[in-house]
C-alpha positions as CSV (number, residue, x, y, z in Angstrom):
1,M,-4.2,-5.4,1.9
2,S,-7.2,-7.3,1.3
3,L,-9.7,-8.7,3.8
4,S,-10.9,-12.2,2.8
5,G,-14.0,-14.0,3.7
6,G,-17.2,-13.1,5.5
7,D,-18.0,-10.3,7.8
8,S,-15.2,-7.8,8.6
9,A,-16.4,-7.8,12.2
10,Q,-15.0,-11.3,12.5
11,Q,-11.5,-10.2,11.6
12,T,-9.1,-10.1,14.6
13,G,-6.2,-7.7,14.8
14,P,-4.5,-5.8,12.1
15,Q,-3.6,-7.4,8.8
16,T,-0.1,-7.5,7.4
17,V,0.6,-5.3,4.4
18,A,3.6,-5.4,2.1
19,C,5.2,-2.5,0.1
20,D,4.6,-3.2,-3.6
21,R,8.0,-1.8,-4.5
22,C,10.5,-3.1,-2.0
23,G,8.6,-5.8,-0.1
24,A,8.9,-4.2,3.3
25,T,6.1,-5.4,5.6
26,A,4.1,-3.9,8.5
27,R,1.2,-4.8,10.7
28,G,-1.9,-2.8,9.7
29,T,-1.4,0.2,7.4
30,P,1.0,2.7,8.9
31,L,0.0,6.3,8.5
32,T,3.3,7.1,6.8
33,W,2.6,4.6,3.9
34,T,1.1,5.6,0.6
35,C,-1.9,3.9,-0.9
36,S,-2.4,4.1,-4.7
37,V,-5.2,2.6,-6.8
38,E,-3.8,1.5,-10.2
39,G,-6.0,-0.3,-12.6
40,G,-8.6,-0.9,-9.9
41,V,-6.1,-2.5,-7.6
42,R,-4.9,-1.0,-4.3
43,R,-1.1,-0.8,-4.0
44,Y,0.8,0.1,-0.8
45,F,4.2,1.8,-0.7
46,C,6.4,2.2,2.4
47,D,7.5,5.6,3.6
48,A,11.0,5.2,2.1
49,C,9.7,4.2,-1.4
50,S,7.1,7.0,-1.2
51,R,9.8,9.6,-0.4
52,E,12.1,8.3,-3.2
53,N,9.4,8.6,-5.7
54,I,7.3,11.6,-4.5
55,R,7.6,13.5,-7.8
56,A,6.2,10.5,-9.8
57,I,3.4,10.1,-7.2
58,E,2.5,13.7,-7.4
59,G,2.5,13.5,-11.2
60,R,0.0,10.7,-10.9
61,L,2.3,8.2,-12.8
62,D,1.5,4.5,-12.3
63,S,4.3,2.8,-10.2
64,D,5.5,0.7,-13.2
65,R,6.7,4.0,-14.7
66,W,8.8,5.1,-11.7
């Protein structure tokens, strides 16, 4: 989820984020989703994908190795 342009105070409402694994979308960033920084880029994963890959996440593997 990236905010583009100017002052963040000008942003209205929650942004839409997409799961980088399955493509599921949500408004804002749900508390049940996982955020990972890989190669300096934030990647978001839905709760289902996070649960399916929890061991790889805890092992700090990049998502391309899941």
